[in-house]
Every structure is written in C-alpha cells, then in structure tokens.
C-alpha positions in Angstrom: -131.5 170.3 -168.2 -133.5 168.0 -170.3 -136.7 168.4 -167.9 -136.1 171.9 -168.2 -135.4 171.9 -172.0 -138.6 169.3 -172.4 -141.3 172.1 -170.1 -140.3 174.8 -172.7 -140.6 172.2 -175.5 -144.3 172.2 -174.3 -144.5 175.9 -173.9 -143.6 176.2 -177.3 -146.1 173.5 -178.2 -149.0 175.0 -176.9 -148.4 178.6 -178.3 -147.6 177.4 -181.8 -150.8 175.4 -181.5 -152.7 178.4 -180.2 -154.2 176.9 -177.0 -155.2 178.3 -173.8 -151.8 178.9 -171.8 -152.3 179.0 -167.5 -156.5 178.0 -168.0 -157.3 181.5 -169.9 -158.4 182.1 -172.7 -157.0 184.4 -175.4 -159.6 186.8 -175.4 -159.5 187.4 -171.6 -155.8 187.6 -171.2 -155.9 190.3 -173.9 -158.3 192.1 -172.7 -156.1 191.9 -169.0 -153.7 193.1 -171.3 -155.2 196.0 -172.5 -156.6 197.2 -169.7 -153.5 197.2 -168.3 -152.3 199.1 -170.9 -155.0 201.6 -170.6 -154.4 201.8 -166.6 -151.0 203.8 -167.2 -152.9 206.0 -169.6 -155.3 206.6 -167.3 -153.0 206.9 -164.2 -151.0 209.6 -166.5 -153.7 211.8 -167.1 -154.9 212.1 -163.5 -151.2 212.5 -162.1 -151.0 215.4 -165.3 -154.0 216.6 -163.3 -153.2 216.8 -160.1 -149.8 218.5 -161.4 -151.6 220.9 -163.4 -153.8 222.0 -160.7 -151.4 222.4 -157.9 -149.5 224.5 -160.0 -152.1 226.8 -161.1 -151.7 230.5 -160.6 -155.2 231.1 -160.8 -157.7 229.7 -158.3 -159.2 226.6 -159.7 -163.1 226.5 -160.3 -165.2 225.2 -157.4 -166.3 222.0 -158.2 -169.8 222.5 -156.4 -170.7 225.8 -158.3 -169.3 224.6 -161.8 -171.4 220.9 -161.6 -174.5 222.3 -160.0 -178.0 222.7 -161.9 -180.9 224.8 -160.7 -184.0 222.8 -160.1 -187.5 224.1 -159.3 -185.5 227.5 -158.5 -183.3 225.6 -155.8 -179.6 225.2 -157.0 -178.5 221.6 -156.2 -174.9 221.2 -156.1 -173.3 217.7 -158.1 -176.6 216.4 -158.5 -176.0 215.5 -162.3 -172.6 213.9 -161.4 -174.4 211.7 -158.4 -177.1 210.7 -160.8 -174.4 209.0 -163.2 -172.6 208.0 -160.6 -175.2 206.0 -160.0 -175.8 205.0 -163.0 -172.4 203.3 -163.5 -172.5 201.8 -160.4 -175.8 200.1 -161.5 -174.6 199.3 -164.5 -171.5 197.4 -163.0 -173.7 195.2 -160.9 -176.3 194.2 -164.6 -173.2 193.3 -165.8 -172.1 191.2 -163.1 -175.7 189.4 -163.5 -174.8 188.9 -167.1 -171.6 187.0 -166.7 -173.2 185.2 -163.4 -176.4 184.1 -166.0 -174.0 183.6 -169.4 -172.0 181.2 -167.2 -175.6 179.3 -166.4 -176.1 179.4 -169.9 -179.4 181.3 -169.5 -178.9 183.4 -172.6 -181.9 185.2 -172.4 -181.3 186.4 -169.1 -178.0 187.1 -169.8 -178.7 188.9 -172.8 -181.4 190.7 -171.4 -179.3 192.3 -168.7 -176.7 193.2 -171.2 -179.1 195.4 -172.8 -180.2 196.8 -169.6 -176.5 197.7 -168.8 -176.0 199.3 -172.5 -178.8 201.3 -172.1 -177.8 202.8 -168.5 -174.6 203.4 -170.3 -175.9 205.5 -173.0 -177.7 207.4 -170.5 -174.6 208.0 -169.0 -172.8 209.7 -172.1 -176.0 211.3 -172.7 -175.9 213.1 -169.4 -172.3 213.3 -169.6 -173.1 215.4 -173.0 -175.6 217.4 -171.4 -172.6 218.2 -168.9 -170.1 219.2 -171.7 -173.3 221.7 -173.3 -173.8 223.4 -170.3 -170.2 224.1 -169.9 -169.6 225.1 -173.4 -172.4 227.8 -173.1 -170.8 229.2 -169.8 -167.9 229.8 -172.1 -165.4 226.6 -170.9 -163.1 226.2 -173.4 -159.8 224.1 -173.7 -158.0 227.0 -174.3 -159.6 229.3 -171.7 -161.9 229.4 -168.9 -163.8 232.5 -167.5 -164.8 230.0 -164.0 -161.2 230.4 -162.9 -157.7 228.8 -163.8 -157.7 228.4 -167.9 -156.3 225.2 -167.1 -159.2 223.5 -166.0 -161.1 223.3 -169.6 -158.4 221.3 -170.9 -157.8 218.6 -168.5 -161.5 218.3 -167.7 -162.5 218.0 -171.5 -159.6 215.4 -172.2 -159.8 213.2 -169.6 -163.7 213.1 -169.5 -164.0 212.7 -173.4 -161.4 209.8 -173.1 -163.4 208.3 -170.3 -166.8 209.1 -172.5 -165.3 207.5 -175.8 -164.3 204.2 -173.6 -168.0 204.1 -172.2 -169.5 204.8 -175.9 -166.8 201.6 -177.2 -168.3 199.4 -174.1 -171.9 200.1 -175.3 -171.3 199.1 -178.5 -169.9 195.8 -177.6 -172.6 195.1 -175.1 -175.4 195.6 -177.9 -173.0 193.7 -180.5 -172.6 190.7 -178.1 -176.1 191.2 -176.3 -177.6 190.7 -179.7 -175.2 187.4 -180.6 -176.1 185.8 -176.9 -179.5 186.6 -177.4 -179.6 185.2 -180.8 -177.4 181.7 -179.6 -174.6 182.1 -181.1 -172.9 180.5 -178.4 -175.3 177.8 -177.5 -173.9 174.9 -179.6 -169.9 175.8 -177.8 -171.6 176.4 -174.2 -168.8 179.3 -173.9 -170.1 182.3 -173.1 -166.9 183.9 -171.2 -167.5 186.6 -174.1 -169.8 187.9 -171.7 -167.0 188.1 -168.8 -164.6 189.5 -171.0 -167.0 192.3 -171.7 -168.0 192.7 -168.4 -164.3 193.0 -167.4 -163.9 195.8 -169.7 -167.6 197.5 -168.5 -166.1 196.8 -164.4 -162.7 198.8 -165.2 -164.4 201.8 -167.2 -167.0 201.6 -164.3 -163.6 201.8 -161.6 -161.7 204.5 -163.9 -164.9 206.9 -163.4 -164.5 206.6 -159.5 -161.2 208.4 -159.6 -162.5 210.7 -162.0 -165.3 211.6 -159.4 -162.8 211.7 -157.0 -160.4 213.9 -158.3 -162.6 216.2 -160.6 -166.0 216.5 -158.2 -165.0 216.1 -154.7 -161.1 217.3 -154.3 
C-alpha cells in the first residue's frame, strides 16, 4: 500500500512540475490527442457519406465523368486528382526527411525540406480550389446537383473543404516553423522535436486524403 502511494506521489510530482511523462514531450503528446479526436471527426464524416450515398434515391454521379479534365481535346478521368494525390504523397516524404535532418541538427536542410513541403501543400490547396471552381461552374451546390443525387454536393464540399482547411493550417505551421528552424531558434537547446510534431500533423493530413480519395474518387 505504501509503495502504491509513493508511486502515485511520484506521478503527481512529475505532472505538477510540468515534467515529461512516459518520455514523451508535452507538444507531441498533445498533438497525438488532437489527432485522435480529429480521427473521430473525419471517421464520422466518412461514415455519414457512405450512409447518404447508399440511401440516395437518385443515381450517384460517376467520378470518372465528374472529375475528368479535357486536355488537348482528350478527356482524361481523374487526372487532376491523381496529381493532387502524388503531390501529397511526395510531401509526406519530404516531411519525413525534414524530421530526420532535424534530429541530426542540420537545421538548413531541415528548414529547406519544410519549405518544400509547404510549397507542395499550397499547390494541393490551389488544385483543390480549381476543382471546386469547376464543379461550381457546372452547377454543383451543397443544396443541389444537376449531375445526379443532390446529396453529392453537400458531402463533397463539407468533407473535402474540412480536409482542405487542415492542409491550409498545416502549410501555415510549416511556414512558421521552417522560418524558426532556419533562423536557428532551436540551435541552442538542440531540441528539434517541434519538427516531428508538425510532421505528425502533416502525415495525418496525408493519411486522411488516402481515405477521401478511395471513398470519393474510386468508389
């Protein structure tokens, strides 16, 4: 009983003195908690999307037709979506390299890779804006859809918009911390854990896109 009380006293002491618990920094632990809660939100959205799609009375729009682009007189299905997916997968690789070089304390390379990741993320958001504008021109609205089931517009704009917001926030975080890393703000302490924390967020955003890609564009 006394040993158990001493154990709890140690836990209380660690937490009250703002110490790292379980050898994980507070920033990293809080990011994991945030990502867990965000997983539930995206999961709810996607389950709702499946329910709406399977219960729709009108035909659901065909992805190959809705998301096709005409290039040089040829209609190519999902070409823009394929490029967007490639960009996000590539950005996940550059982010992983940034984390690696951060822990090597090579701040110049780490900052450069974070800038590259931010540029790729901004490119993705720009392409998503183009995709939205194309659908809006075709008359797709959250409350109506001339291409098929009316629920398509509401589900598409809500889920892809929510994901696009996350990507935009990620780009902002990357720009801020790439500047701080490149400036040498963490050189004195030698702690580049913030690069990994930002990387966790970015990898999560990339992973969510894989599910959105499968549900909206391949199903």
